[in-house]
N, C-alpha and C positions, 0 to 999 in steps of 0.2 A: 274371831272379832272382825266386823267389818272395817275395811280400810277404804281410804279415798277422801273425797269431800265430806264436810260435816253436814249432817242432817239439819233440815229445818223443822221444828216443831211447831205447830200452830194450836193454841190453847184457847178454846172458845169461852164465851161469856155465859150469862145466865140462861141463854138459850143456844143450842148447838148450830150457830149460823156458819161454820165453817167446813162442815163434813162434806159439802157438795163441790168445794173448789177443785179444779184441775191442777192442783198444785205441783204434781210430779211434772207435768210438762213445762211450767214455768221455772222452776227450780233446778231442773236437771243440769249438770250430772249430781247435785245434791239430793239425797234422798229426803222425801217430805213424809212426816208423820203427824196425823191429826187424831190425836188420841181423845177417847170419851173420859170426861172427868167423872169422880164418884157421884153416883146417882143418875148417870146420864147414859142413854143408848145402852151399850153392852155391859155398862156398870150399875144398871138401874136396881139391882138386887141390894145395893149397898144401903145399910140403915141410915136414916136422916141424921141420927145423932152421931154418926161418924162423919158427917161432912163439915169440913171447915176448910177456909182457905188455906191454912198451913198443911192440913191433910191433904188437899188437893196438890199443893206443891210437891209434898213428899212422895205422893203417888205419881206425879208426872215424872219425877226423878227416876223412881223405880221403873216406870215403862221404859223410859230411855235405857235404862241399864239392861232391862230384860231383852230389850231389841239388840243389844250388843254394841251400844255406843258409849263412848266415854264423855265426849262434849258435843254439845249442838246449840244451833242458834234457835233462841226463844222468840215466838211472835204470839203475844196475848192481846186479845181484844175485849174491852171492857172488864167484867170480873176477871177474865183471864189474864188481863195486863197485871192485875194486882197479883195474881198466881205467879206470873212470869217473874215479877220482881222478888217474890219469896223464894222461888227456885234458886234465883241468883244469889240471894242472901243466904240460904241455909245449905245450898249444894253449889258453891261457887266454882267448883271443879267441872261441873257440868256446863255452865252457861258460858258460851264463847261471846254471845252478845244477846240483847234483849232489844226487841223492837214492841214498844209499848203503843197499842192501837186504842187510844182513848180509854185508858185504864183508870180504875179508881185509885185516887190518891187520898181524898178526905171525903168527909160526910157531905160535902157540897155536891158531889157526884152521886149521892145515894138518894135522891128524892123519891124516884120510883121504887127503888129497892127498899127504902123504908117504909113505904106503903105496904109493900109485900110482906115484909117482916112482922108488921103490926097485925096482918090478918090472921084469923084462924085457918088452918089448912083447908076446911070446906069451902071458904070464901075464895081461897086461891084456886082451888079446884074449879070453881064456878067461872071464875075470871079467865082462866086458861081455857075452858070448854067454850067460852063466848068467843075468844080469838080463835079457836080451831074451826068454829062453826062459820065464822064469817073473816076468812083470811084476808079477802080483798078489802074489807072494811078496816081491818087491822094495819094493813099497809097504807091505806089512804090516811088514816089518822097519824101515821108516822111520815106523811108527805112523800110517799112512793108510790108511783104509778104501778097499779097491779097487774102487771103483764102475766101472761101464763107461766112463763119460767119463773118468776119471782114467787107466784103463788105456789108453785110445786115446791120450791125451796123452802119457803116459810111454813108451809103445811107440814113438811117433814119436821122442820127444827122445833116447831110447836108441839110436836108429839114425841119429842126425844127425851123427855124428863117428866116425872111425877110432880104434883103439887107440893108433895112434902119435901122433895129435893129441891124445887125452886124455893120454898120458904126456908129450908135450912141454909142454902146459899145466901139468901137475903140476909138471914140473921147474922151470918158470919162476916159478910160485908161490912154490916153496921158495926159489929163489935171490933173487927179488926182495924177499920179505917178510922174509928173514934179514939182509938188508943195512940198516944203519941209514939209508942214503939214502931208502929209502922212506918211512920216518916223517918225515924232512926234507922230503920231497916233499909229504906230508900237511899238516905244519905251514906249508909255504908256500902251499898252496891256501887254508887257513884265514886266512893273514895277508893274501892277495890280496883278500879280501873277497867272494869267490865264495860264496853260500849253500851250505852243505853240511847236508843233512837226513839224519838216521839212521832207519832203518825196520828192524823186526824182527817175527819172530811171537812172540808171547806165550809160546809153549811152548819156544822156543829162545833167547830173549834172554839167559838166564844162562850160555848156552854160547858166546856171541858176545863175543870178547875184545877189546872196543874201550878203548883206552887212556883213562884218566879225563880226560886234558886234552882230548882230542878231544870226549868227551861234553859236557864244560863249554863248549866253543867252538862246538858245532854249532848250526845254526839251529833245530833241533828234533829231538825223538826221538817216533816213532810206533810203537805196538805194535798189530799186528793180532791181534784176540782169537781164542783157540781154535786157533790154528795154529802150526806149526813152520817150519823152514826153507824148505820148499818150499810156501810159503803161496799161490803163484800157481797151484799144482796143486790144492791143497785147496779154495780159496776164491777162484777168479780174478776174480769181479765185485766182491768186497769189496776184494780187493788193488788192483785199477784204482780203485775209488771213494776208497779213502783216499790212493792216490798223487795222484789229481788235485786233492785237497784241499790238496795242498802245492805246487801250481803257481800261480804269481801271475796 
């Protein structure tokens, strides 16, 4: 079993926007793990009906154990932030800390996800194909300058999952965050003493609907200057530098 510093596990959102990060260089000597969630990348053969946020949390915990680790620091972006909270709730022995990067807490953060959940799979597929055919336009609509490096990263991320996986994930985001039990799970994590750090882009913080009681009980709140929700795409090195400062 590996010994030494605890690993850092980066959990992506509805698109795999973390796989490109040079995390090992920033987190050393801590190991860095960037697993694919169910239905994504190397896990794309998983049936859509097997995809839920709870299943993702259980699978992330299993991947950490298979890698030989007992405890890890969890960093979750967007949907991955909700998954990280569920890892901490249902596998508390694994989560040394959680850094929640604009993760979903309530339906208020599920406007776009709600649209995806309501679409038939062929409509989701057409939407994704449109994004893939015009990555520069997709970035501009997100108010991100489409520099060549960003185009390459976004292009890979938009191709890392099927329309069926995106819809299944969106459906589970709605079902999970609509249920009062999810905020009960968040409260239980905070009660457990596991440090929960909140992290947002300066330009998107006002659109992140974090309950005030979560903010008041979080270990910290960090804003990455000059970026929005996809801060790891806009300024990846600064994202990693700020994340690393939150690790003990």
